[in-house]
C-alpha positions as a Markdown table, in Angstrom:
| # | Residue | x | y | z |
|---|---|---|---|---|
| 1 | Unk | -48.2 | 23.0 | -3.1 |
| 2 | Unk | -47.8 | 19.3 | -3.3 |
| 3 | Unk | -45.5 | 19.7 | -6.3 |
| 4 | Unk | -43.2 | 22.0 | -4.4 |
| 5 | Unk | -43.1 | 19.7 | -1.4 |
| 6 | Unk | -42.2 | 16.8 | -3.7 |
| 7 | Unk | -39.4 | 18.6 | -5.4 |
| 8 | Unk | -38.0 | 19.7 | -2.0 |
| 9 | Unk | -38.2 | 16.2 | -0.8 |
| 10 | Unk | -36.5 | 14.8 | -3.9 |
| 11 | Unk | -33.7 | 17.5 | -3.5 |
| 12 | Unk | -33.1 | 16.5 | 0.2 |
| 13 | Unk | -33.2 | 12.8 | -0.9 |
| 14 | Unk | -30.5 | 13.2 | -3.5 |
| 15 | Unk | -28.4 | 15.4 | -1.2 |
| 16 | Unk | -28.6 | 12.6 | 1.5 |
| 17 | Unk | -27.7 | 10.0 | -1.0 |
| 18 | Unk | -24.7 | 12.0 | -2.2 |
| 19 | Unk | -23.5 | 12.5 | 1.4 |
| 20 | Unk | -24.0 | 8.9 | 2.2 |
| 21 | Unk | -22.0 | 7.8 | -0.9 |
| 22 | Unk | -19.2 | 10.1 | 0.1 |
| 23 | Unk | -19.2 | 8.7 | 3.6 |
| 24 | Unk | -19.2 | 5.1 | 2.2 |
| 25 | Unk | -16.3 | 5.9 | -0.1 |
| 26 | Unk | -14.3 | 7.4 | 2.7 |
| 27 | Unk | -15.1 | 4.4 | 5.0 |
| 28 | Unk | -14.2 | 1.8 | 2.4 |
| 29 | Unk | -10.9 | 3.7 | 1.6 |
| 30 | Unk | -10.1 | 3.7 | 5.3 |
| 31 | Unk | -10.8 | 0.0 | 5.6 |
| 32 | Unk | -8.7 | -0.8 | 2.5 |
| 33 | Unk | -5.7 | 1.2 | 3.8 |
| 34 | Unk | -5.9 | -0.7 | 7.1 |
| 35 | Unk | -5.8 | -4.0 | 5.3 |
| 36 | Unk | -2.7 | -3.0 | 3.3 |
């Protein structure tokens, strides 16, 4: 049971990191376009 919970938590953690990275990329691209 603990192993399943841990794997689910890790899946959620990586999904969150991937979404956050995409958001950060979009934000930096938006800032870069405004500077130029």
